C-alpha positions as CSV (number, residue, x, y, z in Angstrom):
1,M,-0.1,0.3,-0.3
2,R,2.6,2.3,0.9
3,H,4.0,1.6,-2.3
4,L,1.6,2.1,-4.4
5,L,1.1,5.6,-2.4
6,L,4.7,6.9,-3.4
7,V,4.2,6.0,-6.9
8,F,0.9,8.0,-6.8
9,L,2.7,10.8,-5.5
10,A,5.7,10.4,-8.0
11,S,3.1,10.7,-10.8
12,L,2.1,14.0,-9.1
13,L,5.0,15.7,-8.8
14,P,6.0,16.6,-12.5
15,G,2.5,18.1,-13.2
16,I,2.8,20.5,-9.8
17,A,6.5,21.5,-10.7
18,A,5.3,22.5,-14.5
19,A,2.7,24.3,-13.1
20,A,4.7,26.0,-10.8
21,D,7.3,26.7,-13.5
22,G,3.9,28.4,-15.6
23,K,2.9,30.5,-13.1
24,A,6.3,31.8,-12.5
25,A,7.3,32.4,-16.4
26,A,3.5,34.0,-16.6
27,T,5.2,36.4,-13.6
28,N,7.8,37.4,-15.8
29,T,6.6,37.3,-19.2
30,W,7.0,40.5,-21.4
31,H,4.6,41.4,-23.5
32,V,6.1,43.2,-26.4
33,T,4.3,45.0,-29.1
34,Q,5.1,47.6,-31.7
35,F,4.9,51.1,-32.0
36,D,6.3,53.0,-35.1
37,Q,8.3,49.5,-35.5
38,R,9.5,49.7,-31.8
39,R,9.7,47.4,-29.1
40,Y,7.6,48.6,-26.5
41,V,6.1,46.6,-23.0
42,P,3.0,47.5,-20.8
43,I,4.1,49.4,-17.2
44,S,2.3,46.5,-15.9
45,D,5.0,44.3,-17.0
46,V,7.4,46.7,-15.4
47,A,5.5,46.6,-12.2
48,A,5.3,42.7,-12.3
49,F,9.3,42.4,-13.3
50,Y,10.2,44.2,-10.4
51,R,7.3,43.7,-7.9
52,M,6.3,47.3,-7.7
53,H,2.8,48.4,-6.4
54,A,0.9,50.3,-9.1
55,D,-0.3,53.4,-6.8
56,V,-1.4,55.0,-10.2
57,A,-2.5,52.6,-13.2
58,A,-4.6,55.4,-15.5
59,A,-5.0,55.1,-19.3
60,D,-2.5,58.2,-20.1
61,R,-0.3,58.0,-16.7
62,F,1.6,56.1,-13.8
63,R,3.0,55.7,-10.9
64,L,4.8,52.8,-9.4
65,S,6.5,52.0,-6.2
66,T,8.2,50.2,-4.0
67,A,9.7,50.8,-0.5
68,T,13.2,52.4,-1.8
69,R,11.5,53.8,-5.3
70,V,8.8,55.9,-7.3
71,L,8.6,55.3,-10.9
72,E,6.0,57.6,-12.4
73,G,4.8,59.2,-16.1
74,R,2.4,59.9,-18.4
75,A,1.4,58.9,-22.1
76,G,3.0,61.3,-24.8
77,A,5.7,62.4,-22.8
78,T,9.5,61.8,-23.3
79,E,10.2,61.8,-19.6
80,V,9.8,59.8,-16.7
81,R,10.6,60.7,-12.7
82,I,12.2,58.1,-10.8
83,N,12.0,59.8,-6.8
84,G,11.4,63.3,-8.1
85,V,14.0,62.9,-10.5
86,K,13.9,63.8,-14.5
87,Y,15.3,61.3,-17.2
88,V,14.4,62.2,-20.6
89,T,13.5,58.9,-22.1
90,C,14.9,57.0,-25.7
91,F,11.6,57.2,-26.8
92,P,8.0,58.9,-25.8
93,V,5.9,56.8,-23.7
94,R,2.8,55.5,-25.7
95,T,-0.9,54.1,-25.0
96,S,-3.1,51.8,-26.5
97,S,-6.2,50.7,-25.8
98,G,-6.2,52.0,-21.8
99,R,-2.5,50.8,-21.3
100,V,0.9,52.9,-21.1
101,Y,3.7,51.3,-22.7
102,L,7.4,52.0,-22.2
103,S,9.9,51.3,-25.1
104,A,12.2,48.6,-24.7
105,M,15.0,50.3,-24.9
106,D,14.0,52.9,-21.8
107,V,13.5,49.4,-19.6
108,T,16.8,48.0,-20.8
109,K,19.0,51.2,-20.8
110,I,17.2,53.4,-18.0
111,I,14.6,51.4,-15.6
112,E,17.0,48.1,-15.5
113,P,20.5,49.8,-14.3
114,L,18.4,52.4,-12.0
115,M,16.3,49.8,-10.0
116,R,19.3,47.0,-9.6
117,P,22.6,48.5,-10.2
118,G,24.3,45.6,-8.1
119,K,23.7,43.3,-10.8
120,I,25.2,45.7,-13.8
121,K,27.6,42.8,-15.4
122,G,31.2,43.7,-15.6
123,A,31.1,46.8,-13.8
124,Q,34.7,47.9,-12.3
125,Q,35.7,48.6,-9.3
126,I,36.5,52.2,-9.0
127,R,39.9,53.7,-7.7
128,T,39.9,56.8,-9.6
129,I,38.0,59.6,-10.8
130,V,39.3,62.0,-13.8
131,L,37.7,65.3,-13.4
132,D,37.7,67.5,-17.0
133,A,37.2,71.0,-17.0
134,G,35.6,72.1,-20.1
135,H,37.3,74.7,-22.5
136,G,40.2,76.3,-21.9
137,G,43.0,78.6,-23.2
138,H,41.7,80.4,-26.7
139,D,37.9,78.3,-26.1
140,S,36.7,80.3,-23.4
141,G,33.2,78.5,-24.1
142,A,30.2,80.3,-22.6
143,V,30.3,84.2,-22.0
144,G,28.1,85.5,-19.2
145,P,27.6,89.1,-17.8
146,Y,30.3,88.1,-14.5
147,G,32.2,85.7,-16.2
148,R,33.8,83.2,-18.8
149,E,32.9,79.5,-18.9
150,K,36.5,78.2,-19.0
151,D,36.8,79.7,-15.9
152,Y,33.9,78.6,-14.0
153,T,35.1,74.7,-15.1
154,L,38.2,75.1,-13.6
155,D,37.3,76.4,-10.2
156,V,34.7,73.6,-9.6
157,V,37.2,71.1,-11.0
158,L,39.8,72.5,-8.4
159,R,37.4,72.6,-5.8
160,A,36.4,69.0,-6.6
161,R,39.8,67.4,-7.0
162,A,40.4,69.1,-3.1
163,L,37.4,67.1,-1.9
164,L,38.3,63.8,-3.2
165,L,41.7,63.8,-2.4
166,R,40.7,64.3,1.2
167,A,38.2,61.7,0.8
168,G,40.9,58.9,-0.2
169,F,40.1,58.9,-3.9
170,Q,43.0,59.1,-6.7
171,V,42.1,62.1,-8.9
172,K,43.4,62.8,-12.5
173,T,42.6,66.1,-14.2
174,T,42.4,67.0,-18.0
175,R,43.8,70.3,-17.1
176,L,45.0,72.2,-14.0
177,S,45.5,75.8,-15.5
178,D,43.6,78.0,-18.2
179,T,45.4,75.5,-21.5
180,F,43.4,74.4,-24.3
181,I,43.4,70.6,-24.6
182,P,41.5,69.0,-28.0
183,L,38.4,66.7,-27.3
184,E,40.1,64.1,-28.5
185,D,43.0,64.1,-26.5
186,R,41.1,64.5,-23.1
187,A,39.0,61.1,-24.0
188,A,42.5,59.3,-24.5
189,F,43.9,60.8,-21.4
190,A,41.0,59.2,-19.6
191,N,41.4,55.9,-21.3
192,R,44.7,55.6,-19.6
193,F,43.6,55.0,-16.2
194,P,40.8,51.6,-15.9
195,G,38.9,51.5,-12.5
196,A,38.1,55.0,-13.1
197,L,35.3,57.6,-13.3
198,F,35.4,60.5,-15.5
199,I,33.0,63.4,-15.1
200,S,33.4,66.3,-17.2
201,V,32.4,69.9,-15.7
202,H,30.5,72.3,-18.1
203,F,28.0,75.3,-17.8
204,N,25.4,76.5,-20.4
205,K,24.6,79.3,-22.6
206,S,21.4,79.8,-24.6
207,N,20.8,82.0,-27.5
208,A,17.0,82.1,-27.2
209,S,15.1,84.4,-25.6
210,P,14.1,83.8,-22.7
211,T,17.4,81.8,-22.2
212,G,17.4,79.1,-20.5
213,T,17.9,78.2,-16.8
214,G,18.8,75.1,-14.5
215,I,21.1,72.1,-14.3
216,E,21.4,69.2,-16.9
217,T,23.3,66.0,-16.8
218,Y,24.2,64.0,-20.0
219,A,25.2,60.2,-20.6
220,L,26.1,58.8,-24.0
221,A,23.1,58.3,-26.1
222,P,22.9,54.2,-26.6
223,R,23.0,52.9,-30.3
224,G,20.1,53.0,-32.1
225,V,18.8,56.1,-29.9
226,P,18.6,59.8,-30.9
227,S,21.0,62.4,-28.9
228,M,20.0,66.1,-27.9
229,D,16.0,65.7,-28.0
230,E,16.1,64.6,-31.5
231,G,13.1,63.3,-33.0
232,S,15.0,61.7,-35.9
233,L,17.4,59.3,-36.3
234,R,21.4,59.8,-38.3
235,Y,23.8,57.3,-40.0
236,S,25.9,58.5,-36.4
237,D,23.2,57.1,-34.3
238,F,23.5,53.3,-35.4
239,K,27.3,53.8,-34.7
240,L,28.6,51.7,-31.6
241,N,31.2,54.0,-30.0
242,P,33.9,52.8,-27.2
243,G,31.4,54.5,-24.3
244,N,28.5,52.5,-25.4
245,A,30.1,49.2,-24.0
246,R,29.9,51.2,-20.2
247,D,25.6,52.1,-21.2
248,A,24.5,50.9,-17.7
249,E,27.3,52.4,-15.7
250,N,27.2,55.6,-17.6
251,I,23.5,56.0,-16.2
252,A,23.9,54.5,-13.0
253,L,26.9,57.4,-12.7
254,A,24.5,60.0,-14.1
255,A,21.4,59.1,-11.5
256,C,24.1,59.7,-8.2
257,V,25.7,63.2,-10.0
258,H,22.6,64.4,-11.4
259,S,20.6,63.9,-7.8
260,M,22.9,65.3,-6.0
261,M,23.3,67.9,-7.7
262,V,20.0,68.9,-7.9
263,R,19.8,68.4,-4.0
264,N,22.3,70.5,-3.1
265,L,21.9,73.3,-6.1
266,R,18.0,73.5,-5.5
267,I,18.0,75.2,-8.9
268,F,15.6,74.2,-12.4
269,D,16.2,70.5,-12.9
270,R,16.1,70.1,-16.8
271,G,17.0,66.3,-16.5
272,I,19.4,63.3,-17.3
273,K,20.0,63.6,-21.0
274,R,21.6,61.9,-23.8
275,A,24.3,62.8,-26.4
276,R,27.4,62.0,-28.3
277,F,29.6,64.5,-27.5
278,V,33.5,63.5,-27.8
279,V,34.6,62.9,-24.7
280,I,31.3,60.8,-23.6
281,K,31.4,58.6,-26.3
282,N,35.6,58.2,-26.6
283,I,36.4,56.8,-23.8
284,T,36.6,53.3,-22.2
285,I,35.5,54.3,-18.4
286,P,31.9,55.3,-17.1
287,G,31.2,59.5,-17.7
288,V,28.9,62.2,-18.2
289,L,29.1,65.5,-18.6
290,I,27.1,67.7,-16.4
291,E,25.9,71.6,-17.1
292,G,25.7,73.2,-14.4
293,G,23.2,76.1,-15.1
294,F,23.3,79.2,-17.7
295,V,25.7,81.8,-17.7
296,D,23.8,84.2,-19.8
297,N,20.6,83.6,-17.8
298,P,20.1,86.7,-15.2
299,S,19.0,84.2,-12.0
300,D,21.7,81.4,-13.3
301,S,24.4,83.5,-13.8
302,R,24.6,85.4,-10.9
303,L,24.3,82.1,-8.9
304,I,27.7,80.8,-11.0
305,A,29.2,83.7,-10.5
306,T,29.7,82.7,-6.4
307,S,32.2,80.4,-5.0
308,A,28.9,79.0,-2.8
309,Y,27.4,77.8,-5.6
310,R,30.5,76.3,-7.3
311,Q,31.5,74.7,-4.1
312,R,28.1,73.0,-3.9
313,I,28.6,71.7,-7.2
314,A,31.9,70.2,-6.0
315,D,30.4,68.7,-2.8
316,S,28.1,67.1,-5.2
317,I,30.8,65.5,-7.2
318,L,31.9,64.3,-4.3
319,A,28.9,62.9,-3.0
320,A,27.6,61.2,-6.3
321,A,31.5,59.1,-6.6
322,T,31.1,58.4,-2.9
323,A,27.7,57.2,-3.6
324,Y,28.5,55.4,-6.9
325,T,31.7,53.5,-5.4
326,R,29.7,52.3,-2.5
327,T,27.3,50.7,-4.9
328,I,29.7,48.9,-7.4
329,N,32.6,48.2,-4.8
330,G,30.6,48.1,-1.9
331,A,32.5,50.5,-0.2
332,A,34.2,53.8,-0.8
333,P,37.7,54.7,-0.4
334,Q,37.6,56.6,3.4
335,P,34.2,58.4,2.9
336,S,34.0,61.5,4.7
337,A,31.0,63.6,5.8
338,L,28.8,65.5,3.0
339,V,28.4,69.2,3.2
340,T,24.8,69.6,3.8
341,V,22.8,72.6,1.6
342,N,22.8,75.1,4.8
343,A,26.4,74.2,6.0
344,P,29.1,76.5,5.1
345,P,31.6,75.2,2.1
346,P,35.0,73.8,3.6
347,T,38.0,75.5,1.8
348,P,39.2,73.5,-0.9
349,E,43.4,72.4,-0.2
350,P,45.5,74.7,-1.7
351,L,47.9,73.2,-5.0
352,A,50.9,73.6,-5.9
353,E,51.4,77.6,-7.4
354,D,53.3,75.5,-10.6
355,E,50.3,73.6,-11.1
356,I,48.0,76.2,-11.5
357,A,48.2,78.9,-14.0
358,A,46.6,82.1,-13.3
359,P,43.6,82.8,-15.7
360,T,44.1,85.3,-18.6
361,A,42.3,88.8,-17.8
362,S,39.1,89.3,-19.3
363,P,39.4,91.4,-22.4
364,K,36.8,93.5,-20.6
365,P,36.3,94.1,-17.3
366,T,33.5,92.0,-15.4
367,P,30.6,93.7,-13.0
368,T,31.3,92.1,-9.6
369,P,27.4,90.4,-9.1
370,P,25.8,90.3,-6.1
371,A,26.1,87.7,-3.7
372,P,22.9,86.1,-3.7
373,T,22.2,83.1,-1.5
374,V,21.2,79.8,-2.5
375,P,17.4,79.6,-2.5
376,A,16.1,77.2,0.0
377,F,13.7,74.4,-1.5
378,N,10.3,75.2,-1.9
379,P,7.8,72.7,-3.1
380,G,5.0,75.1,-4.0
381,N,7.2,76.7,-6.7
382,P,6.9,74.6,-10.2
383,A,10.9,75.8,-10.6
384,F,12.5,73.4,-8.0
385,G,12.7,70.0,-8.7
386,R,11.9,67.8,-5.8
387,P,15.6,67.0,-3.7
388,P,16.2,63.1,-3.7
389,A,16.6,61.1,-0.1
390,P,19.5,62.6,1.6
391,F,21.9,59.2,1.5
392,D,24.3,60.6,4.2
393,Q,21.2,60.1,6.9
394,W,22.0,56.0,6.1
395,T,24.1,54.5,8.7
396,Q,24.7,51.3,6.7
397,P,24.1,52.3,3.0
398,P,23.1,49.5,0.9
399,R,24.0,48.8,-2.1
400,T,21.5,51.0,-4.2
401,L,22.1,54.4,-5.9
402,P,21.5,57.8,-3.6
403,F,18.0,58.9,-5.2
404,T,16.4,55.8,-3.3
405,T,14.4,56.1,0.1
406,V,15.6,53.8,2.5
407,N,12.8,53.0,5.2
408,P,14.2,50.2,7.9
409,A,10.7,49.5,8.8
410,A,9.9,48.2,5.2
411,P,9.8,44.6,4.3
412,R,12.7,43.6,2.6
413,H,12.5,44.0,-1.3
414,V,13.0,40.9,-2.8
415,E,14.6,40.7,-6.1
416,P,12.1,39.1,-9.0
417,A,13.4,36.1,-10.9
418,P,16.5,36.4,-12.6
419,S,15.2,35.2,-15.9
420,P,13.7,37.2,-18.7
421,T,16.0,39.8,-18.2
422,P,15.0,43.3,-20.0
423,S,18.1,42.5,-22.0
424,M,16.2,39.9,-23.7
425,L,14.0,42.7,-25.0
426,E,17.0,44.6,-26.7
427,K,17.8,43.5,-30.5
428,P,20.6,44.7,-32.2
429,A,19.6,48.3,-33.9
430,R,18.4,48.8,-37.2
431,P,17.3,52.0,-39.5
432,H,13.5,52.7,-38.1
433,R,11.3,53.5,-41.0
434,D,11.5,57.2,-40.0
435,F,15.2,57.5,-40.6
436,A,15.8,59.2,-44.0
437,P,19.2,58.5,-45.0
438,K,21.3,61.5,-45.7
439,T,24.6,63.0,-46.0
440,P,26.3,62.9,-42.3
441,D,26.5,66.2,-40.6
442,K,30.1,67.2,-39.8
443,S,28.6,68.7,-36.6
444,D,26.5,66.2,-36.0
445,D,27.7,65.9,-31.9
446,S,31.3,66.4,-32.5
447,T,31.6,69.6,-30.2
448,Q,30.7,70.0,-26.9
449,P,28.2,72.4,-26.0
């Protein structure tokens, strides 16, 4: 009798296992559809895969959340927000039959690295930070009423260098004086240091009226994705650049840097964007290019001209490098206490006189700007982005990016099954039907802003 019972139970086990496997597969199945010959997945699949709760699931917008992350967006937009920080998407959010869809490229290149940074494959251990002060020498960059971009960028880099050295990082710089360095040479210099992060510092200028305002961070555009908010694709968009090998790390670094800048600067958030600037497409290490405000905007220019504002950009670079390194390495080298928004900025460590060349004098005397204070965060003012969660409150920082909100009382997040992964959604990029072949523009993304 006992033998017959065992045989009967054994006959049931394959069916039970198959049912369980089927249920698991159903939970992690991507329902891929196409809009304009591009692959999209419903936002409900994203919620299921990452075990997110659908706080809002309307026909034209969504809001998904876990204990540490909030993902929200709306149909027709070219952006999503993760914990209040703006990310410009590769392709527009779509809607059909009462469901909202994200492009598979956005799931693979934005959502996955930010939701599970600990699963980034091939991420290098970080020991060095390469700082690049934009422009220099005869290239003044943007010129505003209170000063020149090349002088502002060098000042920020010198301040960040001092902070990073004090925190235990090795620091390399493309320039420490008012010197012109070709863009290709900057990228080649960065590639000499494996296990490093590259951060290029710039300031913006707008030829429009009224002028632009706010901060933005650029990561390299993935292959097959338009750059610089362009609606159509070019030949250069299908070229695989050296920096594309670090797509996941690039967006993770951009998240760290931009989140800290939004938090520390309290200025309008223009978002994390995509471009193919020479210095970020030709490097083989993770890298980003930051724009710290508009030198020709009346409000931005007064802030940029103050040492306190530039110090806070340097503070943001230190905080971002520390957060990224903790995420990838599990620990940062001798992390130091972060400077809070209202705390006085520390004085940068002096450098040897032979390392710094005095900036050349401006052809015209520049007026002395007033000394504005960095405005306090006002959630009622739409010009201010919501600051991300302050990660310096973590006593034992988890291996997540700094935009996450850590709630010790919340149940521990359980990672979804490893298969299928979002990378399965992505296929080799190919020309899209709205891609009109044309002669490549020589100016296409070949210069820096």
